[in-house]
C-alpha positions in Angstrom: -0.1 -0.4 0.0 1.7 3.4 -1.5 -0.6 5.8 0.8 -1.3 7.0 4.4 -4.9 8.8 5.3 -4.0 12.6 6.2 -5.6 16.3 6.1 -1.9 17.4 6.9 0.1 19.8 3.9 0.1 18.4 1.3 4.0 17.7 -0.7 4.7 17.2 -4.7 8.0 14.5 -5.2 7.7 14.7 -8.9 6.2 15.8 -12.4 6.1 14.7 -15.5 4.4 16.2 -18.7 3.3 13.7 -21.7 1.8 14.9 -24.8 -0.7 12.3 -26.1 -2.1 13.0 -29.6 -5.1 11.0 -29.9 -6.8 8.7 -28.0 -4.7 5.7 -29.5 -1.9 7.4 -26.8 -4.4 8.1 -23.9 -5.0 4.4 -23.9 -1.1 3.2 -24.0 -0.3 5.6 -21.2 -3.1 4.7 -19.2 -2.4 1.0 -19.7 1.2 1.6 -18.9 0.0 2.7 -15.7 -2.9 0.3 -14.9 -0.5 -2.7 -15.4 2.0 -1.0 -12.9 -0.5 -0.5 -9.7 -1.0 -2.2 -6.7 -3.3 -2.6 -4.2 -3.8 0.2 -2.3 -2.4 2.9 -4.9 -4.9 6.0 -5.3 -5.1 7.5 -8.8 -7.1 11.3 -8.9 -7.9 12.7 -12.1 -9.2 16.1 -12.8 -9.9 17.6 -15.6 -12.7 19.8 -17.8 -15.8 17.5 -19.3 -14.6 15.8 -22.3 -10.9 15.7 -21.0 -10.6 12.4 -21.2 -10.8 11.3 -17.8 -13.6 7.9 -18.6 -11.1 7.0 -21.2 -7.8 7.1 -19.4 -9.4 4.9 -16.2 -10.8 2.6 -19.1 -7.5 1.9 -20.0 -6.0 2.0 -16.5 -8.8 -1.0 -16.1 -7.4 -2.7 -19.5 -4.1 -2.6 -18.0 -4.9 -4.0 -14.4 -6.5 -6.9 -16.5 -9.8 -6.0 -16.0 -12.0 -7.9 -18.5 -15.4 -5.6 -17.4 -16.9 -2.9 -19.2 -15.3 0.5 -17.5 -18.3 3.0 -17.5 -18.1 6.6 -15.9 -20.3 5.9 -12.3 -21.0 9.6 -12.9 -24.6 8.2 -11.7 -24.0 5.8 -9.4 -21.2 7.9 -8.1 -18.8 4.5 -7.6 -18.7 1.2 -9.7 -16.6 -2.0 -8.6 -14.5 -4.0 -10.9 -13.7 -7.3 -10.3 -9.9 -8.3 -11.0 -6.7 -10.2 -9.4 -6.5 -6.4 -8.0 -10.0 -4.9 -7.8 -10.4 -1.3 -9.2 -13.2 1.1 -7.7 -13.9 4.2 -9.7 -15.4 6.9 -8.2 -17.5 10.5 -9.6 -18.4 12.6 -7.0 -19.3 15.1 -9.7 -22.7 15.0 -9.0 -22.4 15.2 -5.1 -23.9 17.7 -3.5 -21.5 18.5 -0.9 -17.9 16.4 -0.8 -18.6 15.2 2.8 -21.5 12.9 1.0 -18.5 10.5 0.1 -18.2 9.7 3.5 -21.4 7.9 3.0 -20.3 5.7 0.0 -17.7 4.5 2.6 -14.8 6.5 0.8 -12.8 5.3 3.7 -13.0 1.7 3.9 -12.6 1.7 0.0 -8.7 2.7 0.5 -8.6 -0.3 2.9 -9.9 -2.9 1.0 -7.0 -3.6 -1.0 -7.8 -2.5 -4.3 -6.6 0.5 -6.6 -9.1 3.3 -6.1 -9.9 6.2 -8.9 -11.6 8.9 -8.4 -12.5 11.4 -11.8 -12.9 15.2 -10.9 -10.4 14.4 -7.9 -10.4 18.4 -6.9 -13.6 17.9 -6.0 -12.7 15.6 -2.7 -9.7 17.1 -2.2 -10.1 16.8 1.5 -10.2 13.1 1.4 -7.8 11.8 -0.3 -4.5 10.4 1.0 -1.4 12.4 1.2 0.5 9.9 -1.3 -1.0 9.7 -4.5 -0.9 9.6 -8.1 -2.3 13.3 -9.4 -3.2 13.7 -13.1 -4.6 16.2 -15.1 -5.6 16.0 -18.3 -6.3 19.5 -20.4 -7.4 19.6 -23.9 -4.6 21.1 -26.2 -6.4 24.0 -28.3 -5.3 22.0 -32.0 -8.4 23.9 -34.2 -10.0 21.0 -34.2 -13.7 21.2 -34.5 -14.6 17.9 -32.3 -12.5 18.2 -29.1 -12.1 14.1 -29.4 -9.6 14.6 -32.3 -8.0 16.8 -29.9 -4.3 16.1 -28.2 -4.1 16.4 -24.6 -1.3 17.2 -22.1 -1.6 14.8 -19.3 0.4 15.9 -16.5 1.2 13.4 -14.0 2.3 14.9 -10.0 3.5 12.1 -7.6 2.6 13.1 -3.8 5.3 10.5 -2.1 7.9 8.8 -2.7 6.6 5.0 -3.9 4.5 7.1 -6.6 7.7 9.2 -8.0 9.3 6.0 -8.4 5.9 4.8 -10.5 6.4 7.7 -12.3 9.6 7.9 -13.4 9.2 4.1 -14.5 6.6 4.9 -16.9 8.6 8.1 -18.2 10.9 5.7 -19.0 9.1 3.1 -20.6 10.3 3.4 -24.6 6.4 3.4 -25.9 5.4 6.6 -23.6 9.0 8.1 -23.5 8.3 9.6 -27.1 4.9 11.6 -25.3 7.0 13.0 -22.5 7.3 16.7 -22.9 10.9 17.5 -21.8 11.5 21.0 -19.8 13.8 23.5 -21.1 16.2 25.0 -19.0 15.2 29.1 -18.6 
């Protein structure tokens, strides 16, 4: 288990940016992450409507070997997907208030030995473990008429040393290295 529950100040250990040119690149990135997730891992995903949060979560599930059809739990708020390591997929977008997540047993899900994925994670900031992987998806303005065809920028921020190791491993994979946006020295 990589996380610890706390409301103390968050600390950032690492950050990488990736350019995902299309849904196939999003799938490649998500599957690579999913294949490396361990019981107890927590992944928070943020981004505007249509940014690709559910698409990324679907790819993570495939990478974990989950065969179920993964859909956004917007109306059910949480979906459970069985697998060797189960996935607990939260979407608090329609919660009236963040405290309502307690009624869903959120803390219990964190202790159940699965991977917890939270879309719209920023809505539950006070309830998230201090150690986790935060992913932000931004739609790049490419001039495409259909936003589905627009590239995405994926920003991965690690909170905790184990997640930093995970992100470093992802950034070093040959199939993802080409997606990495290198930081230019100022």
